[in-house]
C-alpha positions, 0 to 999 in steps of 0.5 A: 303214728298220728292221732287220726290214724289211732282214732280210726283204728280204735273206731274200726275195732269197736265197730267190728266187735259190735258186729261180732257180738250182734251176730253171736247173739242174734244168729249164731247162739240162738241156732246153737251154731259155732264160729271160729277162734276163741269165740267158737271155744267159748260157745262150746263151753256155753252150750255144754256148761251154760257159762256166759260166752263173755266170761269164757272169752275172758278166762281163755284169754287171760293166759294167752295175753300173759304169754303174748306180752312177752312175744308179740308186738306191743301195739298189736297186743294193746289193740287186741286187748281193746278188741277183747274187752270191747267184745266182752262188753258188747256181748251182754249189752246186745243180748237182749237189745236186738230181736232174734230173727226167725229164719231157716238154720242154713240161712242163719249159718250163712248170714251169721258167718258173713256178719261175724266175718265182717266184724272180725275183718274190721277188727283185723283192719284196725290192726287188732284182734279179739285175742285167743287164737290170733295171738297164739298164731302170731307167737307160733309164727314168730317162734316156730315158723308156723304159718298163721293160716295153718294155726287158725285152720288147726284151731277151727278143725279142733273146734269142729272135732270137739263139737262132734262130741257134744252136738248132732252131726247136722249142727256141726255141718251147719257150723262148718258152713258158718265158719267157712263163710266167716273166713271168706268174708273176713279175707274180703274185708281185710283185702278189700273188694276192689282187687286190682290186676298187675300186668306184665307185657312183653312186646316189640311195640312197647313204646306204642303200648305204653303210650296207649295205656297212659293216655287211654287208660290214664294209668302209669307204666314202668319199663323194665329191661329184660333179656330172652333166656334162649335168644339173649335178645334184649326186650322192653317189659311193660309193668302196670296195674289196672283195676278189674274194670279196666282189664278188658280195655287193656286186653283190647289195646294190647291186641290192637297194637300187637296181637303177638304180645305176651301178657301176664295178668295176676291179682294184686290184692292191695294197691297203694299210690296214685290212682288207687288207695291212699297209703296209710300213715 
């Protein structure tokens, strides 16, 4: 692994932890809202027992990291430890540093969830985590074949159910909005906003279509050999990837060359290579 890539990962994790800490101190905690994961559990402890959030995060993560040291990828564990330490440092530092904006609780739930989600997304893009549920999810996925998404969903469900025992229903509902927004933004940051489209085209004018795509859209094309299951007729299949702004032009090209062509379009969440994002080192 290059020094440049390591430095970039560390910088991204630190920036993400700063956003999470800022969101918690300026939007989530002042409105007594919750977030997902270990931070959400630490918030429940903070609201009920008045223990500082960063202390709860440390105490909850101690057994988790001990467990994870035997079952999780070493690099992920080191980056997660960095994320956890950085978050626990930023939480007290940003508590009195930044002003708490006055806003409606619904707006606080949405904006707090978005900012927290952006922070977590950056941490994940840096190939780390803030410990807790993320490490447990990785362990259970490896040892018991449980999906990471399932574990994260169940942990958030547990936090919401726990909050119903201590807080009014209205605050719990606002917290659900915050957690939902956080999850969506986290996914958007991890995957990236520039979702591309993978396209499969089956046409008798495959050669002409391929030339139009290459010279009009300046996109690479791959020919695949296909065979009709019913007729056993040999078919030339076109495979290409375009960005979401080019899909309308591609449809127009296909329609203009062969209006009977079969075309299948699906989302490509991340594309690496020439003309798209650069492959990571």
